[in-house]
N, C-alpha and C positions, 0 to 999 in steps of 0.2 A: 507634402509630410500630411501626416494622416493625422486621426482623431488621438489615437496611443502615443505617437512620438510629441503631439504638442502639447498632451496632459502630462509626460513625461518632463518636458520643458519646463513649464508655468507650475506645474505643483510646489516647484518647490520653492515658490515661492508665498505659495498658500494653498489653502482648501478651494479645488473646483469641483463647484457642483453640474453644472453643464456646457457641454459644448459642440456648436452646431456648426458645421462646414458645408458652404458651397460647392458643387462640382462647376469645373470651368467648363464654356462651352465652346471652344475652340477646337477639341478635338474634334477630326474627320467622322463622319457618322455615314455607312453604307446606308441606302432606303431600305428600311424594314429589320436592319439588325442592331442593337444596342451594341454600343463600343464598350466590350470589356477588356480591364487592365488586366497587361501580361503580367508575369513575374518582375520581369525585367523592369516593365515602365509602370512605376504606379499610378492611380488617378489624381489628376491634378486639381487642388482647388484654387477657387479664386477669390474667395472671400471666408470668414468665419467669425463666429462669436463665442465668447467664451465668459461664463458666469462664475465670479468666484463669491464666496459664500460672505466674505466680509466688504463693504463699499472703499472702507479705509487701502485695505490692500491690492485691492482694483485699479484703486487710482496712481497708487505708487507702482506698479508693475509697468500701467501704461505708461506713466513720465519716466520712468527708470528704464524703460526696453524701447521706447520709439526711436526710431531711427539707429538704434545699436545692430552691430553685427550680432547672426543668431548664434555663430561659433559651434564649440563642441569640439569633438574630434576633426582632426585634418581631412580625416578621410571621409566624411559625411558628405553629403551631397549640399545639404543645406549652409555648410559654413562660413560661403560668404553671401549670403542673403541675408538680407536688413528687414530687422522687424518693421512693421508699420502699425501701431497700435494707438486706438483713443479711446479714452473711456467716455462711456456714452451716460451722460446723465439723465436722469427721469426719461431711462429706456427699461419697459419691462420685459421680461422672455415671450410676455402675451403676446404684444405687439409682432414679436419675430412668427411664431406661430400664426397668429391669424395670419398676416402677410403670406407666409407659405401657402396656408389654406386658401387664401384668395387666390395666389399666381395658379393653384392647382386645380380650384374652380373654373376659372379662367381658361387654363388648358382643354378641361371637360368638357367645358362650354364651345370649344371652337373644334375640338375633336365631333361631337354633335352634328355640329352643323355642316361640317365635312361628309361626316357619314349621310347626312339627310340628303345632304346636295348628291351624291353619289347614288343612292338609291333612286332619286328621282330622273335623274340622268339614266339608271338602267330601266328603271321604268318605260321611260319615256323611248327608250330603245326598242324593248321590246313591246311595247307596243305597234311602234312603226313596221318590226320585223312581222308582227301577226298582222299587220294591215298589208302588207307585200304578199303575205304567204293566200290571204282570202282574197285579194286581187289576183293573184295568179293562178290559183285555183277558180275563179271567176273566168276567166279569161281563157283555160283549158276547156272547161265548158263548155264555154261559146264557141270553141273552135271546132270540139267535138260534135256541138248541134250543128253546125254549118258544114261540116263535113258529111254526116248523117243528111242531112237535106241536099245537099248536092249529089250524093249516091243514089238517093230516093228520086232525085229529080234526074237523075240520069237512067235510071231504069225506066220510069214513066215516058223519057223521051224513047226507050229503046221502041223498035216496032213488033210490036206482038202479032206472031202467025196464029190465024186462025184458021185450023183445017177442018 
């Protein structure tokens, strides 16, 4: 159920100010690609928060709908689903936004750590490759030097003809 349908269902009980829905995380995800909801299958949400304009209406709606069938038209995909609603006393919308910002910051920190670790690994690998190239070039020079010495040594050993 998306925010539009939720607003449509709950607005008949009172004025709704804000809605926040959390996407469910059980959808299979291909590495590097974000899952995109198709036209047939809508994005699924695991939980959500609805802010009513008046506290009394929010309490009444929570008591009235909790444990009840969502209903609507029988053809609706949510017809047999059941509401699970709680009134959260002393809950402020700012608490929700702070939690979202906190989770986002943690995610960014983890991502930054992973990126820095990957950079360190890359730099280590590149330094080893560079070191290997230097060693191989030194070995090649040594072989050439030995070859030249052997050739010059062979030339000196050849009998020199004096006429």
